[in-house]
Every structure is written in C-alpha cells, then in structure tokens.
N, CA and C of each residue as an Amber inpcrd file, in Angstrom:
protein
   360
 145.5990000 -27.5460000 142.8770000 144.9080000 -27.6330000 141.4790000
 145.5890000 -26.9710000 139.8270000 145.9700000 -27.8650000 139.1550000
 146.1060000 -27.3060000 138.0730000 146.1570000 -25.9440000 137.3010000
 146.4110000 -25.5790000 136.0500000 145.5610000 -24.2570000 135.4900000
 144.9300000 -25.1570000 134.6730000 144.6090000 -26.2360000 134.0860000
 144.0250000 -26.2390000 132.8800000 142.7400000 -27.3310000 133.8910000
 142.4590000 -27.6550000 135.1780000 141.5880000 -27.5040000 135.9720000
 140.7240000 -26.4540000 136.5480000 141.2930000 -24.6390000 135.9400000
 140.8320000 -23.8510000 136.7630000 139.6330000 -23.5220000 136.0700000
 138.4380000 -23.1540000 136.8170000 136.5230000 -23.1130000 135.9470000
 136.9120000 -21.5600000 136.2460000 136.8920000 -20.7620000 134.8150000
 136.7590000 -19.5540000 134.7470000 135.9640000 -19.0760000 135.3490000
 136.2800000 -17.6880000 136.1160000 134.6720000 -16.6800000 136.1980000
 134.7150000 -15.8410000 135.2160000 133.1700000 -15.9500000 134.8380000
 133.0820000 -14.4170000 133.8070000 133.2100000 -13.0930000 134.1430000
 133.8790000 -13.3290000 135.6710000 134.2160000 -11.8050000 135.8580000
 136.0080000 -12.2670000 136.0510000 136.9500000 -11.2940000 135.0310000
 137.8640000 -11.3730000 135.3100000 139.0260000 -10.6710000 136.3440000
 138.1050000  -9.8410000 136.6810000 138.6080000  -8.6690000 137.5070000
 139.1170000  -9.1310000 138.7610000 139.7210000  -8.6900000 139.7210000
 140.4320000  -8.7710000 140.9260000 139.4900000  -8.8210000 141.9040000
 138.7220000  -9.1920000 142.8850000 138.1510000  -9.6100000 144.1260000
 138.2570000  -7.3600000 144.7950000 137.2210000  -7.1390000 144.7300000
 137.3580000  -5.9400000 145.3050000 136.3150000  -5.8960000 145.8120000
 136.1610000  -5.2650000 146.8870000 134.7380000  -4.5950000 147.6810000
 133.2860000  -4.9060000 147.4330000 133.4900000  -4.3480000 146.8660000
 131.7690000  -4.4440000 145.3640000 131.4430000  -5.4280000 144.2980000
 132.6050000  -6.8740000 144.5820000 132.4050000  -7.4220000 143.9500000
 131.0230000  -8.7280000 144.4090000 130.4790000  -8.8880000 143.4860000
 129.1930000  -9.7160000 143.7560000 129.6670000 -11.0620000 144.0290000
 129.5330000 -12.1820000 144.8150000 129.8940000 -13.9000000 144.3910000
 128.1020000 -14.2880000 144.5320000 128.2450000 -15.4990000 143.4890000
 127.1880000 -15.7830000 143.4790000 127.6180000 -17.7860000 143.1680000
 126.6960000 -18.4100000 144.2360000 127.1160000 -19.7570000 144.0240000
 127.6050000 -20.7830000 143.4440000 128.3840000 -21.1360000 142.8080000
 128.1940000 -21.8340000 141.6030000 126.8440000 -23.2510000 141.4210000
 126.4350000 -22.9660000 139.8010000 125.5410000 -24.4800000 140.0130000
 126.4340000 -25.6740000 140.1140000 127.5830000 -25.7600000 139.7440000
 127.6990000 -27.0460000 139.4070000 128.6560000 -27.7350000 141.2730000
 127.9740000 -27.1870000 141.9410000 128.7150000 -26.9500000 143.5150000
 127.8620000 -27.3040000 144.5110000 128.4900000 -28.6490000 145.1120000
 127.3130000 -29.5710000 145.5980000 128.1040000 -29.3410000 147.7820000
 126.9930000 -28.8430000 148.1510000 127.5940000 -29.0720000 149.4330000
 127.1750000 -30.1340000 150.3660000 127.6700000 -31.2950000 151.3900000
 127.3070000 -32.4610000 151.8990000 127.6740000 -31.7490000 153.5780000
 126.4000000 -30.9260000 154.1740000 126.8820000 -31.0600000 155.8040000
 127.6670000 -32.2930000 156.4830000 128.6360000 -31.7000000 156.8090000
 128.3590000 -33.2700000 157.8680000 129.6190000 -32.5080000 159.1860000
 129.7050000 -32.8650000 160.1220000 129.8080000 -32.5080000 161.7270000
 130.8320000 -31.8360000 162.0190000 131.9810000 -31.3210000 161.1290000
 132.8740000 -30.3030000 161.9450000 132.8160000 -29.5420000 160.8430000
 133.4550000 -30.3940000 159.7620000 133.8330000 -29.5220000 157.8360000
 132.5850000 -30.3330000 157.0740000 132.3490000 -29.3530000 156.5880000
 131.1800000 -29.5090000 155.0820000 132.1270000 -29.7960000 153.8410000
 131.8220000 -30.7220000 153.0780000 132.6220000 -31.9820000 151.2500000
 131.5950000 -30.4370000 151.0910000 132.9130000 -29.8900000 149.4350000
 132.4390000 -29.1590000 149.0850000 132.6320000 -29.6410000 147.8670000
 131.6510000 -30.2680000 146.2750000 132.1010000 -31.3130000 145.6880000
 131.7150000 -30.9530000 143.8290000 132.6230000 -29.7920000 143.4860000
 132.3560000 -29.8820000 141.6770000 132.6390000 -30.7320000 140.6800000
 131.0430000 -30.6550000 140.5980000 130.5540000 -31.7210000 139.5980000
 131.6650000 -31.8950000 138.5700000 131.8860000 -30.0040000 137.5880000
 132.8860000 -30.1070000 136.3560000 134.1450000 -30.5060000 136.7660000
 135.0860000 -30.5380000 138.2270000 136.5390000 -30.5950000 137.9600000
 136.5050000 -32.3550000 138.9080000 135.4490000 -33.1270000 139.0980000
 135.4330000 -33.9230000 140.1380000 136.1390000 -33.4240000 141.2550000
 136.3990000 -31.9050000 141.5980000 137.2020000 -32.0690000 143.1370000
 136.2750000 -31.8630000 144.5390000 137.1380000 -32.4480000 145.4070000
 135.9310000 -32.7990000 146.2460000 137.3760000 -31.2900000 147.6300000
 136.6920000 -30.8410000 148.6640000 136.5720000 -29.4810000 149.3790000
 136.1520000 -29.4890000 150.6720000 137.2650000 -29.7890000 151.9720000
 136.5350000 -29.7120000 153.4100000 136.3470000 -28.3420000 153.6860000
 135.4040000 -27.8060000 153.8520000 135.5480000 -25.9140000 153.9200000
 134.8060000 -26.2610000 155.9190000 135.4960000 -25.5790000 156.5030000
 135.5520000 -25.0860000 158.3830000 133.6100000 -24.3820000 157.7950000
 133.0510000 -24.7680000 158.9120000 132.1830000 -23.6270000 159.0280000
 131.8090000 -22.2400000 159.2280000 132.9120000 -21.9320000 159.0780000
 132.9330000 -20.2720000 159.1740000 132.8620000 -20.2570000 157.1510000
 133.2230000 -20.9690000 156.7600000 133.8600000 -21.2900000 155.6130000
 132.1520000 -21.3430000 154.6580000 131.9080000 -22.4890000 155.1090000
 130.0070000 -22.3010000 154.7780000 128.7960000 -21.7380000 155.2360000
 129.4250000 -21.0600000 156.5360000 129.0410000 -19.5900000 156.6460000
 128.7730000 -18.6490000 155.6660000 130.1540000 -18.2330000 155.4020000
 130.6140000 -17.4560000 154.7910000 129.9620000 -17.2970000 152.6870000
 129.6170000 -18.8030000 152.3000000 130.1900000 -19.2950000 151.5630000
 128.1470000 -18.9760000 150.9400000 127.1130000 -18.6510000 152.1240000
 126.0360000 -18.5310000 152.5130000 125.3520000 -17.4290000 151.6810000
 126.2400000 -16.4200000 152.3590000 126.5990000 -14.9670000 151.6980000
 125.9410000 -14.6300000 150.4820000 126.8410000 -15.5740000 149.8880000
 127.4640000 -15.5650000 148.6410000 126.4170000 -15.7490000 147.3430000
 125.3360000 -14.7960000 147.7630000 123.3590000 -15.0110000 146.6600000
 123.5930000 -13.5760000 145.5830000 124.6900000 -13.5690000 145.3000000
 124.5690000 -13.1660000 144.0230000 124.3670000 -11.6690000 144.5550000
 123.5400000 -11.1040000 145.5950000 123.2470000  -9.5120000 145.2520000
 124.4940000  -8.8370000 146.3850000 124.7090000 -10.0960000 147.7560000
 125.2110000  -8.9730000 148.4070000 126.9950000  -9.1300000 148.4620000
 127.2750000  -7.8280000 148.7450000 128.7460000  -7.8860000 148.2690000
 130.2540000  -8.2050000 148.9870000 131.1290000  -8.1480000 148.6400000
 131.9530000  -8.7060000 149.8120000 132.0650000  -7.8910000 150.9720000
 132.0940000  -6.3160000 150.7450000 131.9610000  -5.5430000 151.9670000
 130.4890000  -6.0560000 152.6250000 129.7880000  -6.2130000 152.0040000
 128.6910000  -6.9180000 153.4610000 129.1300000  -8.2140000 153.8910000
 129.4770000  -8.1040000 153.5600000 129.6680000 -10.6050000 153.0140000
 130.3620000  -9.9730000 154.7640000 131.5710000  -9.6530000 154.3600000
 133.1330000  -9.0430000 155.6200000 132.3020000  -9.0260000 157.2440000
 131.1720000  -7.3450000 156.6480000 130.7100000  -6.2190000 157.8270000
 130.1130000  -7.2800000 158.2080000 129.1650000  -8.6700000 158.3030000
 128.4420000  -9.3560000 158.9010000 129.4850000 -10.5960000 159.3550000
 130.1180000 -11.1010000 158.4160000 131.2750000 -12.0710000 159.5740000
 131.4970000 -11.1640000 160.4530000 132.1600000 -10.3090000 160.6790000
 133.6430000  -9.5980000 161.6260000 131.8190000  -9.5420000 162.9910000
 130.9410000  -9.1120000 162.6160000 129.5830000  -9.0480000 163.2420000
 129.8090000 -10.6990000 164.4660000 129.4560000 -11.4060000 163.4010000
 129.8420000 -12.7200000 164.0920000 130.1730000 -13.3850000 164.5140000
 131.5360000 -13.0080000 164.4510000 132.3410000 -13.9590000 164.6420000
 133.2350000 -12.4360000 166.0450000 132.3840000 -11.4600000 166.2180000
 132.9830000 -10.4210000 166.7440000 134.8210000  -9.7410000 166.4120000
 135.1320000  -9.6690000 164.9390000 136.3270000  -9.3980000 165.3700000
 136.1460000  -8.3530000 164.1520000 137.9330000  -7.2270000 164.6610000
 138.0010000  -6.5800000 164.2150000 137.8520000  -6.5760000 162.2990000
 137.8660000  -5.7210000 160.9100000 137.8130000  -5.4320000 159.5550000
 139.4470000  -5.8460000 159.4050000 139.9920000  -5.0790000 160.4250000
 141.7270000  -5.6520000 159.7640000 142.3440000  -6.9510000 160.6850000
 141.2480000  -7.2880000 160.8450000 141.9160000  -9.0520000 160.9800000
 141.4900000  -9.7450000 160.6020000 139.7590000  -9.4240000 159.6030000
 139.4340000 -10.7920000 159.0330000 139.6760000 -10.5210000 158.0130000
 140.3060000  -9.6010000 156.7310000 140.0790000  -8.7240000 155.9580000
 141.0570000  -9.4380000 154.6000000 142.1700000  -9.7170000 154.8350000
 142.9740000 -10.6040000 154.8700000 142.4150000 -11.6510000 154.0270000
 141.8350000 -12.5830000 155.2480000 142.0470000 -13.8930000 154.9470000
 140.7370000 -14.4570000 154.4090000 139.8410000 -13.3290000 154.7620000
 137.9170000 -13.0780000 154.0670000 138.6640000 -13.3970000 152.6470000
 139.3930000 -12.3470000 151.8180000 139.4270000 -12.1530000 150.4930000
 140.5650000 -13.5680000 150.0380000 141.2020000 -14.2900000 151.0510000
 142.4560000 -15.7750000 150.0970000 141.2240000 -16.2130000 150.3370000
 140.2490000 -17.2360000 151.3310000 139.3590000 -17.6530000 150.8160000
 138.6100000 -17.9280000 149.6910000 137.7800000 -16.2750000 149.6890000
 137.1960000 -16.3380000 147.8910000 137.4400000 -16.0370000 147.0200000
 138.6410000 -16.0490000 147.7090000 139.9240000 -16.2480000 145.6340000
 139.9150000 -17.6230000 145.6440000 140.0810000 -18.2120000 146.5370000
 140.2000000 -19.7650000 146.8610000 139.0540000 -20.4890000 145.9370000
 137.9700000 -20.0990000 146.9580000 136.7310000 -20.6720000 146.3230000
 136.5970000 -20.1830000 144.8450000 136.8660000 -19.2960000 144.0930000
 136.7540000 -18.7620000 142.4660000 137.1020000 -19.3240000 142.4440000
 138.5280000 -19.7730000 142.4490000 139.8960000 -20.2030000 141.5160000
 139.5430000 -22.1160000 141.5480000 138.2270000 -22.4650000 142.1930000
 138.2590000 -23.6250000 142.7910000 136.8330000 -23.6180000 141.5920000
 135.8700000 -23.1010000 141.2030000 134.8770000 -22.9550000 140.7780000
 133.2650000 -23.2030000 141.8540000 133.6220000 -22.8440000 142.6370000
 132.7600000 -23.3320000 144.0000000 131.5870000 -22.1210000 143.8530000
 132.8390000 -20.8440000 143.6460000 132.3210000 -19.4700000 143.9380000
 132.3510000 -18.3180000 142.3520000 131.4640000 -18.0410000 141.6790000
 131.2640000 -17.2180000 140.4230000 131.6200000 -16.3670000 141.1430000
 132.2970000 -15.0180000 140.4120000 132.9810000 -13.7980000 140.7020000
 132.0210000 -13.1090000 139.7640000 131.3210000 -11.4840000 139.9240000
 130.8030000 -10.9720000 139.4630000 130.9250000  -9.3120000 139.4810000
 131.7500000  -8.4780000 138.8640000 131.7470000  -7.0030000 138.3390000
 130.0040000  -6.2230000 139.4370000 129.6780000  -5.3980000 140.1030000
 128.9270000  -5.3970000 140.7500000 127.5020000  -4.7230000 138.9440000
 127.8200000  -4.1030000 138.4600000 127.3390000  -3.9560000 137.0700000
 126.1480000  -5.2370000 136.5010000 127.1960000  -6.1580000 136.4900000
 126.5890000  -6.9020000 135.6950000 125.6850000  -8.0160000 136.2400000
 126.2970000  -7.5270000 138.4880000 125.0170000  -8.3230000 139.0900000
 124.0400000  -7.3060000 138.8330000 123.7390000  -6.4460000 138.8100000
 122.2670000  -5.9520000 139.2900000 121.4640000  -5.8590000 137.4620000
 122.4910000  -6.1480000 136.3910000 121.8630000  -6.5390000 135.1490000
 121.1240000  -7.7100000 135.4400000 121.8920000  -8.5320000 135.8550000
 121.2460000 -10.2270000 136.6180000 120.0150000 -10.1070000 136.9640000
 120.5100000  -9.1940000 137.8080000 119.0490000  -9.3660000 139.2470000
 117.5640000  -8.5700000 138.2680000 118.2420000  -7.4070000 137.4060000
 116.3300000  -5.9420000 136.8360000 116.0720000  -7.2810000 135.6120000
 117.4630000  -8.3680000 134.8230000 116.5660000  -9.6380000 134.0640000
 115.4140000 -10.6730000 134.7940000 116.2020000 -10.7760000 136.0370000
 115.4010000 -12.2630000 136.8320000 114.2610000 -11.1700000 137.2610000
 114.0470000  -9.8740000 137.7870000 112.7130000  -9.5660000 138.3870000
 111.6410000  -9.0640000 136.6140000 112.4150000  -9.1800000 135.3300000
 111.7110000  -8.2240000 134.5630000 110.6760000  -9.7800000 134.4910000
 111.3680000 -11.2410000 134.1810000 110.8650000 -12.2320000 133.7770000
 109.6970000 -12.7220000 134.9110000 110.0810000 -12.7090000 135.9390000
 108.9710000 -12.6930000 137.1080000 107.7400000 -12.3410000 137.0240000
C-alpha cells in the first residue's frame, strides 16, 4: 500500500497492550467460506483475511484493549501469549495501516464511551 493511500488513525502512537481498537466505519466485511473479504470504501482496496483475523477484528469493539484481545485469542486457539503476541501485533498494525481498524489511546476511548453514555 502506498503512503498516499494510507488512512491515518486518530491515535498516532504505537500500538501497546492498553490500546483500544475500533472497527472503521468505512470497512465492509463479507463473510466467505475459507477467508473473509474486507473492503475499505475510502481506499477502494480489498483484503482477504483468514477466519482467525475476522475473530480478532470482531473483538475490536472500542472497549476491549489489545491485551484483552490477546488473552481471548490465546484461550480460543490454546496457545501461549509468547507464541501469539508478535503475530497479533503485526496483524493489528496492518489492519490499522490499511484503514480497517482505528487505534485509540485508552484515555480517548474512555472519553468517547463517557460521551456515548451521556448521550443515551
């Protein structure tokens, strides 16, 4: 993906275990038999994502931290955190770089949730 096509995230920091991820509204997911198709309407790019990646994507709800996602994924695949951590962070960084996920620092996520609660 060229630099001009990348969608910037409102959180410019590096991903950390405390980072909260939100599914980008411009991302459309189409479920398929073996892999799922992720389409970014802003960049007009399509990406094939394995089912494990779609599971991880579903956990990116704007509340759950990367550490919590890592714990949940390790339980499902029955692997150690040390085995999963590097690959998980690489996958999430790619999803953010492609504009399919939006990274928020924990304080921004808390502020967003507080505003949503007040609006309800």
